[in-house]
KEPA-114066 format. One record per residue (C-alpha): residue number from 1; residue in three letters; y, z, x. Coordinates in nm, 3 decimals, decimal comma. Example, Ala and Ser with C-alpha at 12.3 -4.5 7.8 and 13.67 -1.06 7.14 Angstrom:
BEGIN
   seq   type         v         w         u
     1    ala    -0,450     0,780     1,230
     2    ser    -0,106     0,714     1,367
END
This chain:
BEGIN
   seq   type         v         w         u
     1    unk    -4,745     3,674     5,294
     2    unk    -4,634     3,392     5,120
     3    unk    -4,635     3,256     4,780
     4    unk    -4,923     3,048     4,678
     5    unk    -4,800     2,718     4,380
     6    unk    -4,463     2,938     4,426
     7    unk    -4,553     3,187     4,200
     8    unk    -4,910     3,389     4,313
     9    unk    -4,836     3,633     4,606
    10    unk    -5,101     3,597     4,851
    11    unk    -5,196     3,761     5,202
    12    unk    -5,295     3,551     5,529
    13    unk    -5,558     3,566     5,675
    14    unk    -5,437     3,716     5,944
    15    unk    -5,262     3,996     5,796
    16    unk    -5,587     4,118     5,616
    17    unk    -5,812     4,115     5,905
    18    unk    -5,479     4,296     6,078
    19    unk    -5,478     4,536     5,823
    20    unk    -5,893     4,603     5,765
    21    unk    -6,091     4,393     6,035
    22    unk    -6,276     4,113     6,011
    23    unk    -6,593     4,284     5,932
    24    unk    -6,454     4,455     5,644
    25    unk    -6,242     4,068     5,537
    26    unk    -6,655     3,936     5,540
    27    unk    -6,768     4,225     5,325
    28    unk    -6,519     4,194     5,065
    29    unk    -6,543     3,821     5,076
    30    unk    -6,974     3,861     5,047
    31    unk    -6,896     4,136     4,774
    32    unk    -6,659     3,908     4,601
    33    unk    -6,401     4,229     4,596
    34    unk    -6,110     3,946     4,709
    35    unk    -6,026     3,586     4,567
    36    unk    -5,970     3,362     4,830
    37    unk    -5,741     3,072     4,872
    38    unk    -5,847     2,812     5,126
    39    unk    -6,201     2,716     5,304
    40    unk    -6,013     2,766     5,710
    41    unk    -6,133     2,584     5,965
    42    unk    -5,955     2,241     6,167
    43    unk    -5,600     2,385     6,102
    44    unk    -5,688     2,498     5,686
    45    unk    -5,518     2,821     5,590
    46    unk    -5,656     3,060     5,449
    47    unk    -5,492     3,293     5,173
    48    unk    -5,617     3,606     4,948
    49    unk    -5,463     3,678     4,628
    50    unk    -5,279     4,015     4,663
    51    unk    -5,253     4,086     4,275
    52    unk    -5,678     4,095     4,273
    53    unk    -5,744     4,328     4,504
    54    unk    -5,906     4,634     4,439
    55    unk    -5,684     4,932     4,456
    56    unk    -5,772     5,085     4,796
    57    unk    -5,656     4,745     4,986
    58    unk    -5,349     4,754     4,769
    59    unk    -5,314     5,096     4,893
    60    unk    -5,323     4,961     5,252
    61    unk    -5,141     4,682     5,236
    62    unk    -4,819     4,889     5,083
    63    unk    -4,897     5,161     5,411
    64    unk    -4,920     4,873     5,656
    65    unk    -4,626     4,658     5,482
    66    unk    -4,471     4,855     5,224
    67    unk    -4,396     4,685     4,856
    68    unk    -4,503     4,344     4,899
    69    unk    -4,276     4,194     4,706
    70    unk    -4,034     4,363     4,929
    71    unk    -4,186     4,279     5,217
    72    unk    -4,203     3,862     5,140
    73    unk    -3,869     3,893     5,105
    74    unk    -3,842     3,938     5,478
    75    unk    -4,077     3,653     5,526
    76    unk    -3,819     3,391     5,707
    77    unk    -3,811     3,606     6,038
    78    unk    -4,161     3,653     6,037
    79    unk    -4,276     3,275     5,969
    80    unk    -3,980     3,203     6,277
    81    unk    -4,231     3,443     6,491
    82    unk    -4,512     3,242     6,401
    83    unk    -4,357     2,889     6,424
    84    unk    -4,179     2,959     6,805
    85    unk    -4,459     3,177     6,913
    86    unk    -4,329     3,217     7,341
    87    unk    -4,671     3,067     7,501
    88    unk    -4,422     3,056     7,824
    89    unk    -4,357     3,435     7,817
    90    unk    -4,765     3,421     7,814
    91    unk    -4,831     3,222     8,098
    92    unk    -4,559     3,426     8,290
    93    unk    -4,770     3,771     8,193
    94    unk    -5,138     3,637     8,286
    95    unk    -4,998     3,479     8,620
    96    unk    -4,804     3,839     8,704
    97    unk    -4,959     4,021     8,978
    98    unk    -4,924     4,406     9,005
    99    unk    -4,728     4,533     9,289
   100    unk    -4,922     4,666     9,612
   101    unk    -5,271     4,486     9,432
   102    unk    -5,389     4,188     9,358
   103    unk    -5,461     4,262     8,974
   104    unk    -5,307     4,100     8,723
   105    unk    -5,228     4,298     8,424
   106    unk    -5,498     4,362     8,165
   107    unk    -5,523     4,131     7,915
   108    unk    -5,422     4,353     7,593
   109    unk    -5,087     4,394     7,814
   110    unk    -5,002     4,050     7,826
   111    unk    -5,075     4,012     7,459
   112    unk    -4,839     4,298     7,438
   113    unk    -4,573     4,192     7,639
   114    unk    -4,570     3,810     7,474
   115    unk    -4,533     3,931     7,137
   116    unk    -4,253     4,165     7,188
   117    unk    -4,059     3,869     7,389
   118    unk    -4,154     3,650     7,112
   119    unk    -3,984     3,900     6,856
   120    unk    -3,706     3,943     7,056
   121    unk    -3,616     3,594     7,090
   122    unk    -3,622     3,559     6,667
   123    unk    -3,399     3,889     6,665
   124    unk    -3,164     3,685     6,939
   125    unk    -3,217     3,359     6,731
   126    unk    -3,084     3,511     6,413
   127    unk    -2,779     3,746     6,552
   128    unk    -2,628     3,492     6,749
   129    unk    -2,684     3,209     6,468
   130    unk    -2,477     3,350     6,167
   131    unk    -2,549     3,031     5,974
   132    unk    -2,951     3,076     6,052
   133    unk    -2,926     3,436     5,918
   134    unk    -2,759     3,314     5,552
   135    unk    -2,965     3,051     5,522
   136    unk    -3,308     3,181     5,579
   137    unk    -3,248     3,517     5,510
   138    unk    -2,910     3,564     5,283
   139    unk    -2,796     3,894     5,439
   140    unk    -2,503     4,057     5,628
   141    unk    -2,604     4,093     5,973
   142    unk    -2,592     4,546     5,965
   143    unk    -2,908     4,487     5,687
   144    unk    -3,051     4,229     5,938
   145    unk    -3,078     4,539     6,198
   146    unk    -3,240     4,723     5,937
   147    unk    -3,474     4,481     5,792
   148    unk    -3,584     4,350     6,147
   149    unk    -3,704     4,767     6,258
   150    unk    -3,876     4,717     5,908
   151    unk    -4,120     4,450     6,033
   152    unk    -4,143     4,527     6,417
   153    unk    -4,301     4,824     6,275
   154    unk    -4,476     4,677     6,048
   155    unk    -4,664     4,445     6,280
   156    unk    -4,710     4,682     6,521
   157    unk    -4,465     4,477     6,796
   158    unk    -4,405     4,733     7,143
   159    unk    -4,017     4,756     7,047
   160    unk    -3,806     5,055     6,928
   161    unk    -3,747     5,031     6,557
   162    unk    -3,405     5,273     6,625
   163    unk    -3,082     5,030     6,596
   164    unk    -2,933     5,155     6,867
   165    unk    -3,223     5,135     7,077
   166    unk    -3,313     4,789     6,934
   167    unk    -2,966     4,652     7,064
   168    unk    -3,022     4,779     7,435
   169    unk    -3,377     4,604     7,493
   170    unk    -3,267     4,271     7,346
   171    unk    -2,924     4,300     7,593
   172    unk    -3,183     4,414     7,927
   173    unk    -3,409     4,121     7,772
   174    unk    -3,103     3,861     7,795
   175    unk    -3,038     3,982     8,139
   176    unk    -3,389     4,055     8,300
   177    unk    -3,575     3,847     8,123
   178    unk    -3,954     3,879     8,102
   179    unk    -4,017     4,156     8,353
   180    unk    -3,791     4,401     8,140
   181    unk    -4,100     4,430     7,900
   182    unk    -4,370     4,561     8,195
   183    unk    -4,392     4,899     8,222
   184    unk    -4,443     4,977     8,605
   185    unk    -4,558     5,354     8,563
   186    unk    -4,870     5,261     8,352
   187    unk    -5,052     5,060     8,628
   188    unk    -5,140     5,093     8,999
   189    unk    -5,272     5,470     9,139
   190    unk    -5,307     5,541     9,486
   191    unk    -5,636     5,771     9,493
   192    unk    -5,819     5,447     9,568
   193    unk    -5,631     5,408     9,866
   194    unk    -5,724     5,751    10,072
   195    unk    -6,091     5,673    10,060
   196    unk    -6,034     5,341    10,264
   197    unk    -6,348     5,170    10,311
   198    unk    -6,764     5,212    10,266
   199    unk    -6,842     5,489    10,536
   200    unk    -6,582     5,714    10,339
   201    unk    -6,675     5,619     9,972
   202    unk    -7,025     5,686    10,055
   203    unk    -6,957     6,011    10,168
   204    unk    -6,749     6,096     9,839
   205    unk    -6,984     5,972     9,592
   206    unk    -7,258     6,157     9,707
   207    unk    -7,078     6,462     9,709
   208    unk    -6,940     6,418     9,324
   209    unk    -7,285     6,326     9,251
   210    unk    -7,436     6,666     9,376
   211    unk    -7,675     6,808     9,093
   212    unk    -7,530     7,184     9,134
   213    unk    -7,162     6,962     8,947
   214    unk    -6,889     7,139     9,187
   215    unk    -6,547     7,137     9,096
   216    unk    -6,344     6,824     9,244
   217    unk    -6,094     7,134     9,395
   218    unk    -6,443     7,241     9,618
   219    unk    -6,535     6,855     9,690
   220    unk    -6,178     6,784     9,815
   221    unk    -6,221     7,071    10,047
   222    unk    -6,494     7,000    10,212
   223    unk    -6,461     6,549    10,241
   224    unk    -6,151     6,707    10,385
   225    unk    -6,387     6,886    10,658
   226    unk    -6,562     6,557    10,739
   227    unk    -6,241     6,360    10,721
   228    unk    -6,057     6,518    10,979
   229    unk    -6,377     6,562    11,224
   230    unk    -6,390     6,161    11,150
   231    unk    -6,058     5,991    11,170
   232    unk    -6,029     5,950    10,782
   233    unk    -5,705     6,103    10,507
   234    unk    -5,727     6,418    10,355
   235    unk    -5,753     6,334     9,986
   236    unk    -5,670     6,567     9,713
   237    unk    -5,882     6,739     9,392
   238    unk    -5,682     6,438     9,175
   239    unk    -5,840     6,170     9,372
   240    unk    -6,196     6,355     9,350
   241    unk    -6,119     6,286     8,993
   242    unk    -6,069     5,911     9,004
   243    unk    -6,359     5,855     9,172
   244    unk    -6,594     6,083     8,970
   245    unk    -6,482     5,837     8,687
   246    unk    -6,477     5,525     8,857
   247    unk    -6,863     5,609     9,007
   248    unk    -6,968     5,775     8,643
   249    unk    -7,252     5,506     8,595
   250    unk    -7,354     5,615     8,907
   251    unk    -7,310     5,965     8,908
   252    unk    -7,426     6,115     8,589
   253    unk    -7,775     6,015     8,665
   254    unk    -7,799     6,309     8,928
   255    unk    -7,541     6,535     8,755
   256    unk    -7,658     6,527     8,440
   257    unk    -8,021     6,380     8,435
   258    unk    -8,142     6,046     8,309
   259    unk    -8,139     6,113     7,909
   260    unk    -7,730     6,165     7,985
   261    unk    -7,722     5,852     8,198
   262    unk    -7,886     5,639     7,941
   263    unk    -7,714     5,760     7,653
   264    unk    -7,347     5,666     7,797
   265    unk    -7,428     5,439     8,046
   266    unk    -7,728     5,173     7,904
   267    unk    -7,585     4,876     7,741
   268    unk    -7,615     4,927     7,402
   269    unk    -7,739     4,656     7,147
   270    unk    -7,439     4,583     6,886
   271    unk    -7,638     4,666     6,538
   272    unk    -7,501     4,607     6,196
   273    unk    -7,574     4,873     5,948
   274    unk    -7,870     4,782     5,668
   275    unk    -7,705     4,548     5,379
   276    unk    -7,866     4,796     5,158
   277    unk    -8,014     5,094     5,065
   278    unk    -8,330     5,235     5,134
   279    unk    -8,377     4,980     5,406
   280    unk    -8,387     5,248     5,672
   281    unk    -8,380     5,628     5,654
   282    unk    -8,289     5,854     5,983
   283    unk    -8,389     6,243     5,950
   284    unk    -8,344     6,497     6,230
   285    unk    -8,281     6,890     6,231
   286    unk    -7,927     7,031     6,323
   287    unk    -7,886     7,438     6,380
   288    unk    -7,621     7,431     6,106
   289    unk    -7,338     7,568     6,220
   290    unk    -7,220     7,782     5,975
   291    unk    -7,272     8,212     6,037
   292    unk    -7,447     8,436     5,832
   293    unk    -7,545     8,813     5,833
   294    unk    -7,904     8,906     5,898
   295    unk    -8,066     9,242     5,817
   296    unk    -8,278     9,301     6,082
   297    unk    -8,650     9,427     6,069
   298    unk    -8,545     9,830     6,065
   299    unk    -8,326     9,784     5,778
   300    unk    -8,017     9,962     5,941
   301    unk    -7,860     9,715     6,213
   302    unk    -7,744     9,341     6,152
   303    unk    -7,706     8,984     6,335
   304    unk    -7,385     8,881     6,174
   305    unk    -7,442     8,518     6,369
   306    unk    -7,743     8,404     6,212
   307    unk    -7,787     8,050     6,176
   308    unk    -8,051     7,845     5,940
   309    unk    -8,203     7,534     6,061
   310    unk    -8,123     7,193     5,834
   311    unk    -8,349     6,937     5,878
   312    unk    -8,144     6,646     5,685
   313    unk    -8,252     6,308     5,564
   314    unk    -8,015     6,042     5,547
   315    unk    -7,960     5,668     5,424
   316    unk    -7,880     5,443     5,743
   317    unk    -7,660     5,225     5,467
   318    unk    -7,402     5,453     5,467
   319    unk    -7,499     5,798     5,619
   320    unk    -7,551     5,919     5,266
   321    unk    -7,771     6,220     5,260
   322    unk    -8,099     6,214     5,049
   323    unk    -8,258     6,533     5,106
   324    unk    -8,282     6,813     5,306
   325    unk    -8,434     7,125     5,367
   326    unk    -8,331     7,473     5,500
   327    unk    -8,584     7,672     5,739
   328    unk    -8,591     7,977     6,030
   329    unk    -8,697     7,673     6,256
   330    unk    -8,784     7,344     6,255
   331    unk    -9,144     7,281     6,154
   332    unk    -9,344     7,014     5,970
   333    unk    -9,326     7,157     5,658
   334    unk    -8,978     7,191     5,648
   335    unk    -8,974     6,803     5,713
   336    unk    -9,225     6,755     5,457
   337    unk    -9,010     6,945     5,218
   338    unk    -8,673     6,713     5,345
   339    unk    -8,815     6,410     5,237
   340    unk    -8,983     6,596     4,890
   341    unk    -8,600     6,684     4,826
   342    unk    -8,488     6,357     4,938
   343    unk    -8,735     6,115     4,688
   344    unk    -8,671     6,381     4,416
   345    unk    -8,285     6,301     4,472
   346    unk    -8,326     5,945     4,446
   347    unk    -8,484     5,993     4,160
   348    unk    -8,204     6,219     3,997
   349    unk    -7,970     5,938     4,058
   350    unk    -8,182     5,644     3,905
   351    unk    -8,406     5,748     3,723
   352    unk    -8,739     5,600     3,919
   353    unk    -8,959     5,706     4,172
   354    unk    -8,819     5,489     4,487
   355    unk    -8,952     5,509     4,839
   356    unk    -8,781     5,360     5,122
   357    unk    -8,882     5,048     5,342
   358    unk    -8,865     5,193     5,703
   359    unk    -8,846     5,528     5,859
   360    unk    -8,674     5,658     6,210
   361    unk    -8,704     5,959     6,360
   362    unk    -8,681     6,150     6,685
   363    unk    -9,054     6,211     6,837
   364    unk    -9,069     6,573     6,780
   365    unk    -9,430     6,661     6,692
   366    unk    -9,488     6,314     6,706
   367    unk    -9,843     6,245     6,945
   368    unk    -9,803     5,930     7,160
   369    unk   -10,116     5,697     6,901
   370    unk    -9,879     5,839     6,582
   371    unk   -10,189     5,954     6,475
   372    unk   -10,122     6,315     6,388
   373    unk   -10,022     6,513     6,067
   374    unk    -9,652     6,452     6,110
   375    unk    -9,670     6,071     6,152
   376    unk    -9,936     6,010     5,911
   377    unk    -9,715     6,178     5,700
   378    unk    -9,444     5,930     5,755
   379    unk    -9,659     5,630     5,788
   380    unk    -9,823     5,687     5,446
   381    unk    -9,408     5,625     5,333
   382    unk    -9,301     5,326     5,482
   383    unk    -9,296     5,159     5,842
   384    unk    -9,234     5,452     6,072
   385    unk    -9,061     5,331     6,381
   386    unk    -8,988     5,654     6,545
   387    unk    -8,642     5,675     6,844
   388    unk    -8,709     5,625     7,202
   389    unk    -8,758     5,976     7,365
   390    unk    -8,425     6,154     7,478
   391    unk    -8,230     5,868     7,311
   392    unk    -8,002     6,048     7,051
   393    unk    -7,825     5,654     7,019
   394    unk    -8,042     5,481     6,848
   395    unk    -8,046     5,685     6,500
   396    unk    -7,717     5,682     6,336
   397    unk    -7,814     6,009     6,173
   398    unk    -7,700     6,159     6,520
   399    unk    -7,343     5,971     6,460
   400    unk    -7,353     6,169     6,096
   401    unk    -7,325     6,517     6,270
   402    unk    -6,978     6,410     6,396
   403    unk    -6,642     6,429     6,254
   404    unk    -6,701     6,418     5,870
   405    unk    -6,942     6,674     5,914
   406    unk    -6,753     6,927     6,089
   407    unk    -6,455     6,867     5,892
   408    unk    -6,637     6,989     5,578
   409    unk    -6,791     7,251     5,763
   410    unk    -6,469     7,350     5,824
   411    unk    -6,359     7,421     5,512
   412    unk    -6,603     7,724     5,505
   413    unk    -6,534     8,082     5,656
   414    unk    -6,820     8,108     5,812
   415    unk    -6,725     7,781     6,023
   416    unk    -6,913     7,877     6,391
   417    unk    -6,738     7,533     6,565
   418    unk    -6,922     7,216     6,726
   419    unk    -7,155     7,458     6,885
   420    unk    -7,204     7,747     7,071
   421    unk    -7,058     7,593     7,394
   422    unk    -6,842     7,258     7,263
   423    unk    -6,492     7,322     7,364
   424    unk    -6,397     7,288     6,965
   425    unk    -6,550     7,650     6,938
   426    unk    -6,377     7,898     6,697
   427    unk    -6,162     8,164     6,846
   428    unk    -6,385     8,441     6,985
   429    unk    -6,142     8,680     6,853
   430    unk    -6,097     8,554     6,498
   431    unk    -6,458     8,537     6,465
   432    unk    -6,545     8,837     6,574
   433    unk    -6,230     9,005     6,304
   434    unk    -6,430     8,766     6,007
   435    unk    -6,782     8,875     6,071
   436    unk    -6,824     9,114     5,801
   437    unk    -6,697     8,866     5,579
   438    unk    -6,986     8,618     5,648
   439    unk    -7,247     8,553     5,392
   440    unk    -7,581     8,681     5,392
   441    unk    -7,841     8,483     5,495
   442    unk    -8,007     8,520     5,140
   443    unk    -7,687     8,319     5,052
   444    unk    -7,738     8,023     5,291
   445    unk    -7,947     7,804     5,054
   446    unk    -7,629     7,776     4,746
   447    unk    -7,383     7,766     5,078
   448    unk    -7,539     7,481     5,232
   449    unk    -7,653     7,322     4,879
   450    unk    -7,254     7,340     4,843
   451    unk    -7,171     7,176     5,187
   452    unk    -7,436     6,848     5,150
   453    unk    -7,258     6,845     4,794
   454    unk    -6,953     6,795     4,957
   455    unk    -7,041     6,576     5,236
   456    unk    -7,219     6,372     4,951
   457    unk    -6,847     6,331     4,791
   458    unk    -6,660     6,242     5,135
   459    unk    -6,494     5,909     5,047
   460    unk    -6,559     5,594     5,245
   461    unk    -6,209     5,484     5,396
   462    unk    -6,337     5,087     5,407
   463    unk    -6,378     5,109     5,038
   464    unk    -6,221     5,387     4,876
   465    unk    -6,546     5,531     4,697
   466    unk    -6,764     5,855     4,776
   467    unk    -7,086     5,821     4,942
   468    unk    -7,244     5,877     4,666
   469    unk    -7,080     5,625     4,450
   470    unk    -7,097     5,358     4,721
   471    unk    -7,457     5,442     4,759
   472    unk    -7,574     5,399     4,368
   473    unk    -7,343     5,111     4,316
   474    unk    -7,480     4,922     4,618
   475    unk    -7,874     4,960     4,485
   476    unk    -7,764     4,883     4,166
   477    unk    -7,670     4,542     4,308
   478    unk    -7,996     4,493     4,520
   479    unk    -8,305     4,378     4,386
   480    unk    -8,468     4,490     4,750
   481    unk    -8,408     4,851     4,697
   482    unk    -8,581     4,863     4,411
   483    unk    -8,897     4,658     4,501
   484    unk    -9,123     5,010     4,642
   485    unk    -9,090     5,151     4,381
   486    unk    -9,413     5,379     4,317
   487    unk    -9,587     5,586     4,028
   488    unk    -9,577     5,952     3,943
   489    unk    -9,894     5,961     4,077
   490    unk    -9,803     5,791     4,438
   491    unk    -9,554     6,038     4,460
   492    unk    -9,754     6,355     4,378
   493    unk   -10,003     6,242     4,621
   494    unk    -9,723     6,172     4,902
   495    unk    -9,486     6,451     4,838
   496    unk    -9,679     6,664     4,652
   497    unk    -9,786     7,024     4,751
   498    unk   -10,181     7,140     4,700
   499    unk   -10,208     7,472     4,482
   500    unk   -10,419     7,702     4,766
   501    unk   -10,645     7,783     4,444
   502    unk   -10,940     7,559     4,292
   503    unk   -10,882     7,572     3,901
   504    unk   -11,115     7,430     3,604
   505    unk   -11,050     7,232     3,319
   506    unk   -11,088     7,476     3,044
   507    unk   -11,085     7,415     2,654
   508    unk   -10,729     7,565     2,680
   509    unk   -10,631     7,306     2,914
   510    unk   -10,558     7,346     3,280
   511    unk   -10,444     7,647     3,365
   512    unk   -10,265     7,743     3,694
   513    unk   -10,018     7,993     3,839
   514    unk    -9,758     7,877     4,065
   515    unk    -9,464     8,089     4,213
   516    unk    -9,576     8,367     3,981
   517    unk    -9,527     8,181     3,655
   518    unk    -9,846     8,060     3,395
   519    unk    -9,828     7,701     3,315
   520    unk   -10,071     7,517     3,116
   521    unk   -10,155     7,130     3,148
   522    unk   -10,326     6,890     2,891
   523    unk   -10,611     6,649     2,980
   524    unk   -10,633     6,352     2,760
   525    unk   -10,929     6,340     2,504
   526    unk   -11,098     6,049     2,689
   527    unk   -11,162     6,248     2,961
   528    unk   -11,198     6,585     2,795
   529    unk   -11,574     6,542     2,724
   530    unk   -11,709     6,463     3,061
   531    unk   -11,489     6,681     3,269
   532    unk   -11,465     6,986     3,067
   533    unk   -11,575     7,304     3,297
   534    unk   -11,510     7,093     3,589
   535    unk   -11,342     7,240     3,898
   536    unk   -11,069     7,046     3,995
   537    unk   -10,726     7,102     4,289
   538    unk   -10,425     7,078     4,132
   539    unk   -10,066     6,895     4,310
   540    unk    -9,741     6,966     4,205
   541    unk    -9,398     6,898     4,275
   542    unk    -9,156     7,233     4,263
   543    unk    -8,866     6,959     4,151
   544    unk    -9,070     6,850     3,864
   545    unk    -9,351     7,082     3,704
   546    unk    -9,388     6,891     3,404
   547    unk    -9,678     6,717     3,520
   548    unk    -9,923     6,754     3,842
   549    unk   -10,148     6,549     3,971
   550    unk   -10,555     6,649     3,916
   551    unk   -10,823     6,573     4,117
   552    unk   -11,196     6,710     4,175
   553    unk   -11,195     6,544     4,551
   554    unk   -11,462     6,283     4,400
   555    unk   -11,327     6,025     4,195
   556    unk   -11,147     6,219     3,942
   557    unk   -10,756     6,165     3,986
   558    unk   -10,534     6,186     3,677
   559    unk   -10,161     6,275     3,579
   560    unk   -10,139     6,580     3,359
   561    unk    -9,823     6,673     3,133
   562    unk    -9,789     7,015     3,006
   563    unk    -9,932     7,144     2,715
   564    unk    -9,722     7,071     2,403
   565    unk    -9,762     7,368     2,183
   566    unk    -9,833     7,300     1,812
   567    unk    -9,622     7,536     1,544
   568    unk    -9,830     7,801     1,370
   569    unk    -9,601     7,769     1,049
   570    unk    -9,604     7,462     0,862
   571    unk    -9,202     7,538     0,825
   572    unk    -9,173     7,445     1,185
   573    unk    -9,327     7,097     1,204
   574    unk    -9,115     6,855     1,368
   575    unk    -9,195     6,461     1,360
   576    unk    -9,514     6,408     1,496
   577    unk    -9,640     6,711     1,521
   578    unk    -9,839     6,643     1,159
   579    unk    -9,971     6,345     1,338
   580    unk   -10,078     6,544     1,677
   581    unk   -10,274     6,792     1,446
   582    unk   -10,481     6,536     1,297
   583    unk   -10,544     6,387     1,627
   584    unk   -10,666     6,695     1,748
   585    unk   -10,861     6,815     1,430
   586    unk   -11,025     6,436     1,460
   587    unk   -11,128     6,497     1,844
   588    unk   -11,249     6,852     1,781
   589    unk   -11,487     6,692     1,526
   590    unk   -11,609     6,431     1,776
   591    unk   -11,684     6,734     1,999
   592    unk   -11,921     6,873     1,750
   593    unk   -12,048     6,544     1,691
   594    unk   -12,094     6,482     2,118
   595    unk   -12,269     6,800     2,079
   596    unk   -12,513     6,733     1,813
   597    unk   -12,598     6,334     1,931
   598    unk   -12,673     6,493     2,312
   599    unk   -12,919     6,747     2,161
   600    unk   -13,053     6,494     1,928
   601    unk   -13,060     6,277     2,200
   602    unk   -13,249     6,548     2,408
   603    unk   -13,528     6,629     2,182
   604    unk   -13,648     6,289     2,157
   605    unk   -13,670     6,240     2,512
   606    unk   -13,925     6,538     2,507
   607    unk   -14,071     6,441     2,192
   608    unk   -14,157     6,113     2,393
   609    unk   -14,291     6,365     2,682
   610    unk   -14,497     6,542     2,399
   611    unk   -14,317     6,835     2,539
   612    unk   -14,201     7,161     2,433
   613    unk   -13,904     7,284     2,589
   614    unk   -13,934     7,659     2,399
   615    unk   -14,274     7,686     2,480
   616    unk   -14,210     7,627     2,847
   617    unk   -13,962     7,945     2,867
   618    unk   -14,198     8,148     2,759
   619    unk   -14,310     8,302     3,127
   620    unk   -14,531     8,555     3,010
   621    unk   -14,774     8,301     2,809
   622    unk   -14,719     8,015     3,065
   623    unk   -14,992     8,011     3,306
   624    unk   -14,889     7,900     3,672
   625    unk   -15,175     7,628     3,677
   626    unk   -14,995     7,461     3,342
   627    unk   -14,631     7,508     3,435
   628    unk   -14,714     7,358     3,755
   629    unk   -14,874     7,062     3,578
   630    unk   -14,588     7,069     3,319
   631    unk   -14,305     6,991     3,608
   632    unk   -14,553     6,678     3,716
   633    unk   -14,489     6,508     3,359
   634    unk   -14,143     6,630     3,357
   635    unk   -14,038     6,476     3,675
   636    unk   -14,258     6,155     3,595
   637    unk   -14,558     6,182     3,800
   638    unk   -14,880     6,231     3,641
   639    unk   -15,231     6,330     3,815
   640    unk   -15,513     6,045     3,791
   641    unk   -15,771     6,329     3,732
   642    unk   -15,680     6,665     3,640
   643    unk   -16,070     6,808     3,698
   644    unk   -16,200     6,841     3,353
   645    unk   -15,905     7,047     3,259
   646    unk   -15,708     6,922     2,918
   647    unk   -15,345     7,092     3,053
   648    unk   -15,205     6,925     2,669
   649    unk   -15,466     7,140     2,511
   650    unk   -15,380     7,425     2,755
   651    unk   -15,035     7,441     2,593
END
């Protein structure tokens, strides 16, 4: 830390990155969450103003360095370390060769030991040069040891923070130099030396790769039988374990199968999360790790360990759960219900109907040509990119079912553990004792709804915001997220449920029964006259019954709203009711006029054709020949010759 212009407390770039990481720095800079002084590059420094930092960033600084204004008083020691970095130590540790090996120190330990040596150099400087201690820090030697411990902890230096132990380490360093830093116990492994050539290695690796996945003890036993006959050294189960881990990339294929081998060892492309909400949606099913009591068909016995299937739709932007559905097992209808829930939750949060741009799911029920019902459902919504079969790493949502997911599930008394066979499954005795208090199967929806809400309100440690607030903030700031706004008609077409029975447009409106509830929807005046009594089908959204989509399958399609009933008593009239009443009264007159006009038009046609339709209906009077000839006139066909018979006179 340092002061800019002598009065603005700032963090240096390296300190900020050390606390929050380079990606967080880039994100904060892009979102203007931090005030930056300087451009960096070519030796120029970059400073971040402390007082302008968001609350969550200040909390992180406090946790890492302590109180900043107190920490900066210790800055001379930190500055001395930076200025006097021990590059000689770095070269020495880089060239160091481990005993009985051709290998050097891992790079992380080169940096670790170099940093510790540099700090010991600085501590030695200030404890031996009293004038430097007084001029730079203006504290006593006793206070210096406490200050040094605080800075060692804050800067993650591999040195003791306790005064006595730190003094002992400094004494060893003065006597032994750089070698005293090396922790010999960390390096070297004799397990590999016992398998001395390619033949021995091949025998052992093939035994480890056996698809029966024998224990290390059994493999060691049978390997040693072979070794004894062929003049090779015997090995221990620990040696087998060493080689099992070392050759895991080779042995996992036959031990665990192609899918596990691929997921563990195929080189992964590094991906950045979507930069905006609704760019990429993932969805998947999960047999939720909560137990519920289910009454079996006989009505007497119960299954205390029923676990429903949960289908989840999540935004890859920040793993925010947009929608979900609960069922007995995964089905196409369950998936559609989850996406219907998702589009309605987006509307609930944003006030509009917004579609996502891309969907990525697993290949369940997806045909190779992507032409089946489920694939078509996805393609109608967005660009659809199913993940490679059996490659879980391709979907962000697989990671969502991890630590945070189970942290929230553990808050429920009926938590089952990661899964039935996982290492973190619950104590079976505790589960057995608690099973009588598990909620019932009928209560599952409310428990799962609470779990989903808990997940939505979890705090992202990177931003300090709940995932819901983080999603909303990003949505409001993104024009891209709002690009795919759709109409109510389109939403009902994509996600609506078709009513199983046909209906008609009647004088009372469109009357339909949904979930045992009688509902009536209105039809606009401009559509009513031409379509009254027409047979139609209804598409509805169970989350919003105020509007339905009406269609006859032949071109008529419109969104109908619920009928607004007219008050009977004048005293109940509200603003706008009288206007509606007058509009309805005028429209009734239009209907009467339409009927009259239509009948007059028909009369004019018949008069021009010299036809009396009422006389034609007198079946007892009209003879067959007359009737036939009259029909020809009505269809526009008049024979050239009537054979001397004048049919007009007959009529």
